[in-house]
C-alpha positions as CSV (number, residue, x, y, z in Angstrom):
1,M,125.7,-184.0,45.1
2,Q,123.1,-181.3,45.7
3,L,123.9,-177.9,44.3
4,P,123.6,-174.8,46.6
5,V,120.3,-172.9,46.3
6,A,122.0,-169.8,44.9
7,T,123.8,-171.8,42.2
8,T,120.6,-173.6,41.3
9,A,118.7,-170.3,41.0
10,F,121.5,-168.8,38.9
11,L,121.4,-171.8,36.5
12,V,117.6,-171.6,36.2
13,V,117.8,-167.8,35.4
14,V,120.6,-168.4,32.8
15,S,118.7,-171.3,31.3
16,Y,115.6,-169.1,31.0
17,I,117.5,-166.3,29.4
18,I,119.0,-168.7,26.9
19,Y,115.6,-170.1,26.2
20,L,114.2,-166.6,25.6
21,V,117.0,-165.6,23.3
22,L,116.7,-168.9,21.3
23,A,112.9,-168.6,21.1
24,S,113.3,-165.0,19.9
25,F,115.8,-166.0,17.3
26,L,113.7,-168.9,15.9
27,Q,110.6,-166.6,15.8
28,S,112.5,-164.0,13.9
29,R,113.7,-166.5,11.4
30,R,110.1,-167.7,10.9
31,H,108.8,-164.2,10.5
32,A,111.6,-163.4,8.0
33,R,110.7,-166.5,5.9
34,K,107.0,-165.6,6.0
35,A,107.6,-162.0,5.0
36,Q,109.7,-163.2,2.1
37,E,107.0,-165.6,1.0
38,L,104.5,-162.7,1.1
39,K,106.9,-160.4,-0.8
40,C,107.0,-158.0,2.1
41,E,109.8,-155.6,3.0
42,E,110.8,-153.8,6.2
43,P,109.7,-150.3,6.9
44,P,112.0,-147.7,8.4
45,L,113.0,-148.3,12.1
46,Q,112.7,-145.7,14.8
47,K,116.0,-145.7,16.5
48,N,116.1,-146.0,20.3
49,K,118.7,-144.1,22.4
50,Y,118.3,-146.4,25.4
51,P,117.6,-150.1,25.8
52,L,114.0,-151.3,25.5
53,G,113.0,-147.9,24.0
54,I,112.9,-146.3,27.5
55,D,113.7,-143.0,25.8
56,Q,110.6,-143.2,23.7
57,I,108.4,-143.8,26.8
58,Q,110.1,-140.7,28.4
59,K,109.3,-138.6,25.3
60,A,105.7,-139.8,25.3
61,L,105.2,-139.0,29.0
62,A,107.0,-135.6,28.6
63,A,104.7,-134.8,25.6
64,D,101.7,-135.7,27.8
65,K,102.9,-133.4,30.6
66,E,103.3,-130.6,28.1
67,K,99.9,-131.5,26.5
68,L,101.5,-131.9,23.1
69,F,101.2,-135.7,22.5
70,P,99.4,-135.5,19.1
71,I,101.9,-132.9,17.9
72,E,104.8,-135.2,19.1
73,M,103.3,-138.1,17.1
74,A,103.2,-136.0,13.9
75,K,106.8,-134.7,14.6
76,R,108.1,-138.2,14.8
77,T,107.1,-139.0,11.2
78,V,109.0,-135.9,10.0
79,D,112.1,-136.8,12.1
80,I,112.0,-140.4,10.7
81,G,111.1,-139.3,7.2
82,A,108.2,-141.8,6.9
83,I,104.5,-142.0,7.7
84,T,104.8,-145.7,8.4
85,Y,107.6,-147.1,10.5
86,R,108.5,-149.8,13.0
87,Y,109.2,-149.0,16.7
88,S,110.3,-151.1,19.6
89,V,109.3,-150.5,23.2
90,L,109.8,-152.8,26.2
91,G,110.6,-155.8,24.0
92,N,107.6,-155.4,21.6
93,N,108.1,-154.6,17.9
94,N,105.1,-152.7,16.6
95,I,104.1,-150.6,13.6
96,F,103.0,-146.9,13.5
97,T,101.2,-145.6,10.4
98,A,99.5,-142.5,9.2
99,D,98.9,-143.9,5.7
100,E,95.3,-143.9,4.6
101,K,95.7,-147.1,2.6
102,N,97.1,-148.9,5.7
103,I,94.3,-147.5,7.9
104,Q,91.7,-148.6,5.4
105,A,93.1,-152.1,5.4
106,I,93.2,-152.3,9.2
107,L,89.7,-151.0,9.7
108,A,87.8,-152.3,6.7
109,T,89.3,-154.4,3.9
110,Q,91.3,-156.6,6.3
111,F,89.0,-156.1,9.3
112,S,88.9,-159.7,10.3
113,D,92.7,-159.8,10.6
114,F,92.7,-157.3,13.5
115,D,91.2,-157.0,17.0
116,L,91.3,-154.4,19.8
117,G,93.4,-157.0,21.6
118,P,94.1,-158.0,25.1
119,T,96.2,-155.0,26.0
120,R,93.3,-152.6,25.7
121,R,91.0,-154.9,27.6
122,G,93.5,-155.2,30.4
123,N,94.3,-151.5,30.6
124,F,90.7,-150.3,30.4
125,W,89.2,-152.9,32.7
126,P,89.5,-151.1,36.1
127,L,87.5,-148.1,34.8
128,L,85.4,-149.2,31.9
129,G,85.0,-153.0,32.4
130,N,83.8,-155.2,29.6
131,G,82.0,-152.9,27.1
132,I,81.8,-152.0,23.4
133,F,85.2,-150.2,23.5
134,T,87.0,-153.3,24.8
135,Q,85.1,-156.1,23.1
136,D,85.9,-158.1,20.0
137,G,83.9,-160.8,18.1
138,A,80.4,-161.8,19.1
139,G,80.4,-159.7,22.3
140,W,81.1,-156.6,20.3
141,E,78.5,-157.5,17.6
142,H,75.9,-158.0,20.3
143,S,76.7,-154.7,22.0
144,R,76.6,-152.8,18.7
145,A,73.2,-154.4,17.8
146,M,71.8,-153.3,21.2
147,M,73.0,-149.7,20.6
148,R,71.9,-149.3,17.0
149,P,68.2,-148.5,17.8
150,Q,69.3,-145.8,20.2
151,F,70.9,-143.9,17.3
152,A,68.1,-144.3,14.8
153,R,67.2,-141.1,12.9
154,E,64.0,-140.6,14.8
155,Q,65.9,-140.8,18.1
156,I,68.7,-138.3,17.3
157,S,66.2,-135.9,15.6
158,D,64.6,-135.1,19.0
159,L,65.9,-131.6,19.3
160,E,63.4,-130.6,22.0
161,M,65.6,-132.5,24.5
162,T,68.7,-130.8,23.3
163,E,67.0,-127.4,23.5
164,R,66.2,-127.9,27.2
165,H,69.8,-128.5,28.0
166,V,70.9,-125.6,25.7
167,Q,68.6,-123.3,27.7
168,N,70.3,-124.5,30.9
169,M,73.7,-123.6,29.4
170,M,72.3,-120.2,28.4
171,R,71.2,-119.6,32.0
172,A,74.8,-120.3,33.1
173,L,76.0,-117.7,30.5
174,D,73.4,-115.2,31.8
175,V,75.1,-115.3,35.2
176,N,78.3,-114.0,33.6
177,L,76.5,-111.4,31.4
178,N,77.3,-107.7,32.2
179,A,75.3,-104.5,31.5
180,N,77.2,-103.9,28.3
181,S,76.0,-107.3,27.0
182,W,79.4,-108.9,27.2
183,T,80.0,-111.9,29.4
184,D,82.9,-112.2,31.8
185,C,85.7,-114.6,30.8
186,V,84.1,-118.1,30.5
187,D,85.5,-121.5,29.7
188,L,83.1,-122.8,27.1
189,Q,84.7,-126.2,27.2
190,V,83.5,-126.7,30.8
191,L,80.0,-125.7,29.8
192,F,80.0,-128.1,26.8
193,F,81.1,-131.0,29.0
194,R,78.3,-130.3,31.5
195,L,75.7,-129.9,28.7
196,T,76.7,-133.2,27.0
197,L,76.8,-135.1,30.3
198,D,73.2,-133.9,30.9
199,S,72.0,-134.7,27.4
200,A,73.8,-138.0,27.2
201,T,72.4,-139.3,30.5
202,E,68.9,-138.4,29.4
203,F,69.3,-139.8,25.9
204,L,71.0,-143.0,27.0
205,F,69.7,-143.6,30.6
206,G,66.2,-142.0,30.4
207,E,67.0,-139.5,33.1
208,S,69.3,-136.5,33.1
209,V,71.6,-135.7,36.0
210,D,71.1,-132.0,35.3
211,S,74.6,-131.0,36.3
212,Q,74.2,-127.6,34.7
213,V,71.1,-126.7,36.8
214,R,72.7,-127.9,40.0
215,L,75.6,-125.5,39.6
216,L,73.4,-122.4,39.1
217,P,73.3,-119.9,41.9
218,G,70.4,-120.4,44.4
219,Y,69.8,-124.0,43.3
220,Q,68.2,-126.1,46.1
221,D,67.2,-129.7,46.1
222,G,66.0,-131.6,49.2
223,N,66.4,-134.9,47.5
224,E,70.2,-135.4,47.7
225,N,70.5,-138.9,46.4
226,S,73.9,-140.4,45.6
227,S,73.8,-139.5,41.9
228,D,72.6,-135.9,42.5
229,A,75.4,-135.3,45.0
230,S,78.1,-136.8,42.8
231,S,77.6,-135.7,39.2
232,A,80.4,-133.1,39.5
233,D,82.6,-135.6,41.3
234,F,81.9,-138.1,38.5
235,A,82.9,-135.7,35.8
236,T,86.2,-135.0,37.5
237,S,86.9,-138.6,38.3
238,F,85.9,-139.8,34.8
239,D,88.3,-137.3,33.3
240,K,91.1,-138.3,35.6
241,G,90.4,-142.0,35.2
242,Q,90.6,-141.7,31.4
243,M,93.9,-139.7,31.7
244,A,95.3,-142.5,33.8
245,L,94.3,-145.1,31.2
246,A,96.1,-143.0,28.5
247,T,99.3,-142.8,30.7
248,R,99.2,-146.5,31.3
249,G,98.8,-147.0,27.6
250,R,102.2,-145.4,26.9
251,F,103.7,-148.6,28.4
252,G,102.0,-150.9,25.9
253,D,101.3,-154.3,27.2
254,K,103.3,-153.5,30.3
255,F,100.5,-151.0,31.3
256,Y,100.3,-152.7,34.7
257,L,103.7,-151.1,35.6
258,C,101.9,-147.7,35.8
259,N,99.2,-147.0,38.4
260,P,98.8,-143.2,38.8
261,K,97.9,-141.8,42.2
262,G,94.2,-141.8,42.9
263,F,93.3,-144.0,39.9
264,K,91.5,-146.6,42.1
265,E,89.5,-144.0,43.9
266,D,88.5,-142.3,40.6
267,C,87.3,-145.7,39.3
268,N,85.2,-146.2,42.5
269,V,83.6,-142.7,42.2
270,C,82.6,-143.4,38.5
271,H,81.3,-146.9,39.4
272,K,79.2,-145.5,42.3
273,F,77.7,-142.8,40.1
274,I,76.7,-145.3,37.4
275,D,75.4,-147.9,39.9
276,R,72.5,-145.7,40.8
277,F,71.2,-145.9,37.2
278,V,71.8,-149.6,37.2
279,R,69.8,-150.1,40.4
280,L,67.0,-148.0,38.9
281,A,67.0,-150.1,35.7
282,L,66.8,-153.3,37.8
283,S,64.2,-152.1,40.2
284,K,60.8,-153.8,40.5
285,D,59.0,-150.4,40.1
286,L,60.6,-149.7,36.7
287,R,59.8,-153.2,35.4
288,E,56.2,-152.9,36.5
289,K,55.9,-149.5,35.0
290,E,57.1,-150.8,31.6
291,L,54.7,-153.7,31.8
292,E,51.8,-151.3,32.5
293,S,52.7,-148.9,29.7
294,G,53.1,-151.7,27.1
295,S,55.3,-150.1,24.5
296,K,57.6,-147.1,25.1
297,E,57.6,-144.0,22.9
298,K,61.4,-143.8,22.9
299,Y,64.1,-146.4,22.9
300,V,66.3,-146.0,26.0
301,F,69.5,-148.0,25.9
302,L,69.7,-148.7,29.6
303,E,66.1,-150.0,29.8
304,A,66.6,-152.2,26.7
305,L,69.9,-153.5,28.1
306,A,68.2,-154.4,31.4
307,T,65.9,-156.8,29.6
308,Q,69.0,-158.6,28.2
309,T,71.0,-159.0,31.4
310,Q,70.4,-158.6,35.1
311,D,74.2,-158.6,35.9
312,P,74.8,-155.1,37.5
313,I,78.6,-155.2,36.6
314,E,77.8,-155.9,32.9
315,L,75.2,-153.1,32.9
316,R,77.7,-150.7,34.6
317,S,80.4,-151.5,32.1
318,Q,78.2,-150.9,29.1
319,L,76.9,-147.7,30.5
320,L,80.3,-146.3,31.2
321,N,81.5,-147.2,27.7
322,I,78.5,-145.6,25.9
323,L,78.6,-142.5,28.2
324,L,82.2,-142.0,27.2
325,A,81.1,-141.7,23.6
326,G,78.0,-139.7,24.3
327,R,79.6,-137.1,26.5
328,D,83.2,-136.7,25.4
329,T,82.8,-136.9,21.6
330,T,80.3,-134.0,21.2
331,A,81.9,-131.8,23.9
332,S,85.3,-132.2,22.4
333,L,84.1,-131.3,18.9
334,L,82.2,-128.2,20.3
335,G,85.3,-127.1,22.2
336,W,87.6,-127.4,19.3
337,L,85.1,-125.7,16.9
338,F,84.6,-122.7,19.2
339,L,88.3,-122.4,19.9
340,S,88.9,-122.2,16.1
341,L,86.1,-119.7,15.6
342,A,87.2,-117.6,18.5
343,R,90.7,-117.3,16.9
344,D,89.1,-116.3,13.5
345,P,86.5,-113.5,14.0
346,A,85.9,-113.2,10.2
347,R,84.8,-116.8,9.9
348,Y,82.8,-116.6,13.1
349,A,80.9,-113.7,11.4
350,K,80.5,-115.6,8.2
351,L,79.1,-118.6,9.9
352,R,76.8,-116.5,12.0
353,N,75.4,-114.7,8.9
354,V,74.7,-118.2,7.3
355,I,73.0,-119.4,10.5
356,I,70.8,-116.3,10.7
357,Q,69.8,-116.6,7.0
358,E,69.0,-120.3,7.4
359,F,67.6,-120.6,10.9
360,G,66.4,-117.1,12.0
361,T,67.3,-115.3,15.1
362,Y,67.6,-116.5,18.7
363,D,64.2,-115.3,19.8
364,N,62.5,-116.3,16.5
365,P,64.2,-119.5,15.3
366,T,62.8,-121.1,12.1
367,D,62.9,-124.7,11.1
368,I,66.0,-126.0,13.0
369,T,65.7,-129.6,12.1
370,F,68.1,-132.6,11.7
371,A,67.8,-132.5,7.9
372,R,68.2,-128.7,7.5
373,M,71.3,-128.6,9.7
374,K,72.8,-131.5,7.9
375,G,72.1,-129.6,4.6
376,C,73.6,-126.4,5.9
377,Q,76.9,-126.6,3.9
378,Y,79.0,-124.0,5.6
379,L,78.0,-125.2,9.1
380,Q,79.0,-128.8,8.2
381,H,82.3,-127.5,6.6
382,C,83.1,-125.9,9.9
383,N,82.4,-129.1,11.7
384,N,84.6,-131.0,9.3
385,E,87.5,-128.6,9.5
386,A,87.4,-128.7,13.3
387,L,87.4,-132.5,13.2
388,R,90.2,-132.5,10.6
389,L,92.5,-130.3,12.7
390,Y,91.5,-131.8,16.0
391,P,90.1,-135.3,15.6
392,V,88.4,-136.5,18.9
393,V,90.4,-139.7,18.9
394,P,93.8,-138.7,17.4
395,I,95.6,-142.1,17.9
396,N,94.3,-145.6,18.0
397,S,95.6,-149.2,17.8
398,R,94.7,-152.7,16.6
399,F,96.3,-156.1,17.2
400,A,96.9,-158.7,14.5
401,N,94.9,-161.9,15.4
402,K,96.9,-163.8,12.8
403,D,99.9,-163.4,10.6
404,T,98.9,-160.7,8.1
405,T,100.2,-157.7,6.1
406,I,99.4,-154.0,5.5
407,P,99.5,-152.7,1.9
408,R,102.5,-150.3,2.0
409,G,105.3,-148.6,3.8
410,G,108.0,-151.3,3.3
411,G,111.1,-151.0,1.2
412,K,113.2,-148.0,0.3
413,D,110.4,-146.4,-1.7
414,G,107.7,-147.2,0.9
415,K,105.5,-149.0,-1.7
416,S,106.0,-152.6,-0.5
417,K,103.8,-154.6,1.9
418,I,104.8,-154.9,5.5
419,F,104.5,-158.3,7.3
420,I,102.5,-158.1,10.6
421,P,103.0,-161.1,12.8
422,K,100.2,-162.4,15.0
423,G,100.1,-160.5,18.3
424,S,101.8,-157.4,16.9
425,A,100.2,-153.9,17.4
426,V,99.6,-151.5,14.6
427,D,99.1,-147.9,15.9
428,Y,97.4,-145.5,13.5
429,S,97.2,-141.7,14.0
430,V,94.3,-139.9,12.3
431,H,95.7,-136.7,13.7
432,T,99.0,-137.2,11.9
433,M,97.1,-138.1,8.7
434,H,94.9,-135.1,8.9
435,H,98.0,-132.9,9.1
436,R,99.8,-134.3,6.1
437,K,100.7,-131.5,3.6
438,D,100.6,-134.0,0.7
439,L,96.9,-134.6,1.4
440,W,95.7,-131.2,2.6
441,G,98.1,-128.6,1.2
442,E,100.6,-126.2,2.6
443,D,98.0,-124.5,4.6
444,V,97.3,-127.7,6.5
445,E,97.5,-126.0,9.9
446,E,95.0,-123.3,9.1
447,F,91.3,-123.5,10.1
448,K,89.8,-123.2,6.6
449,P,86.3,-124.5,6.2
450,E,86.3,-123.4,2.5
451,R,88.8,-126.2,1.7
452,W,85.7,-128.5,1.9
453,D,84.0,-126.8,-1.1
454,N,83.6,-129.6,-3.7
455,R,85.7,-132.0,-1.6
456,R,84.4,-135.5,-1.1
457,P,86.1,-137.0,2.0
458,G,87.6,-140.5,1.7
459,W,89.9,-142.5,3.9
460,D,92.1,-139.5,4.3
461,F,89.4,-138.0,6.7
462,L,88.4,-140.3,9.6
463,P,87.0,-138.3,12.5
464,F,84.7,-141.1,13.5
465,N,86.9,-144.1,12.5
466,G,85.8,-146.3,9.6
467,G,84.7,-149.8,8.6
468,P,82.5,-152.1,10.6
469,R,83.5,-150.3,13.9
470,I,82.7,-146.8,12.6
471,C,81.3,-144.7,15.4
472,I,77.7,-145.6,15.7
473,G,76.8,-142.3,17.3
474,Q,78.5,-139.9,14.7
475,Q,75.2,-138.4,13.5
476,F,74.1,-137.9,17.1
477,A,77.4,-136.0,17.8
478,L,77.1,-133.9,14.7
479,T,73.5,-133.1,15.2
480,E,73.9,-132.1,18.8
481,S,77.0,-130.1,18.0
482,S,75.3,-128.3,15.1
483,Y,72.3,-127.5,17.2
484,V,74.3,-126.0,20.0
485,T,76.4,-124.0,17.5
486,V,73.3,-122.6,15.8
487,R,71.7,-121.5,19.1
488,L,74.9,-119.9,20.4
489,L,75.6,-118.0,17.2
490,Q,72.0,-116.8,17.0
491,R,72.4,-115.3,20.5
492,F,76.0,-114.0,20.4
493,D,77.2,-111.9,17.6
494,K,80.8,-111.6,18.8
495,L,83.2,-114.1,20.3
496,E,86.5,-112.9,21.7
497,Y,89.5,-115.2,22.3
498,L,91.1,-114.6,25.7
499,E,93.7,-117.4,25.9
500,T,97.2,-116.0,26.4
501,D,99.2,-119.2,25.7
502,P,100.2,-119.1,22.0
503,V,100.5,-122.9,21.8
504,I,97.4,-125.1,21.0
505,R,97.6,-127.7,23.7
506,H,95.9,-131.1,23.9
507,N,94.3,-132.7,26.9
508,L,94.5,-136.2,25.5
509,S,93.0,-139.1,27.4
510,L,90.8,-141.6,25.6
511,T,89.5,-138.6,23.6
512,D,91.2,-135.2,22.9
513,C,90.0,-131.8,24.0
514,S,91.7,-128.5,24.4
515,G,94.5,-128.5,27.0
516,N,93.8,-124.9,27.9
517,G,90.0,-125.0,27.7
518,V,88.2,-122.5,25.5
519,K,88.5,-119.2,27.4
520,V,86.4,-116.5,25.7
521,R,83.9,-113.7,26.3
522,L,80.7,-113.4,24.2
523,H,78.6,-110.4,23.2
524,A,74.8,-111.0,23.3
525,V,72.5,-109.3,20.8
């Protein structure tokens, strides 16, 4: 006798549910046995109010809306009473940690046990494609090897390029300068992102988009090609696209459930902007020019990459990935540093005095070099303190590619190993670690560059990640940030904070910048 379709469908669904429950039970038994063999114990469990941890997703999205997500992550460790805990969202059991020993294991000592994983690749794909921030294994190794010459010391020591873009920023500030030598209210964060877009495109692509110049009053250009007309649109769409990726990421491996309005169009705008550089790199004229010139004076990542592949999609993906690092890292650091200095006039004055002594005045600068900026102790302490309080990537994640462990966080005393099954995610928060009182003292929330006197940073300070995947461009970011800081403080002797919101908010996408911008006015000498 043939069963009705509805009955058959019901039996299939029930059978599948029974299968899932049984498979989950057997897997849990296997994991428990393996954990016992490895002498692991369970960490504290974050309790969910609603099934599937829906309430945790709601909290995360609410924190995003209020621009307080990094603060919310740190608050959870206080509420749970542990810096390492297990959480469950949408059927996945994962680990969160802000323990420096666990982070060291994930990034370095047990590096081969962890990958970026399929969730990041799937989530990032519509905007960033297949690049260094989504790759694992041989693909990642090849991409990193291609980028390494770009960040050699002789490359990042070229401060003449940086000075050109700094002068364009100064011209933008001049527009706001009044007769009393004070500027109107300006958002330095906006200026920093334009500056780093210009410098990053020149440094990485061999040609700057000059977004700062194009926004100056009276600018005219008869050559309105696609890139020239869309650099401002690109910056907006790139920011919105990254924010969409962050929102999708709150859903874990169910990221596909979230498709923010305008996301597809933002991706298209970004792709169109980068495709112009790709066409240039693949053009016959450029290849002939390189053949005629023989060897080039400077290594340009785009040109080197074009000799390795002619695939325009691969080129676009790699360029978007590296531009994300080149633009956002430095701009975010500068924004947080100047926000901190604007809120602390005494330390602004102290840093300015050091800069004038070391590097001269704005009109008569002396010996501003890579080595001397790196050796300027108080300047670097200010950079470190801004990066401690506001790390550019406050939260990150890795996936276990095999059954493995992390060193501690399990058991009642938190000293036992924790079993990490293959396919599980381990989220780690550098922001939370950087705000731990047991590591940094009771004044952990204070901007205090002096705390770096005689302190040698270890795994408790990770502004640029660590291990084999440590940020390859960290010296580029620190050098550019230091140079911009030196030149601004040489020219402006006072910095007044104009933000009225008493709360420090975070605009967290793939990187973290101030949620309120950096609204200030400056006094020129």
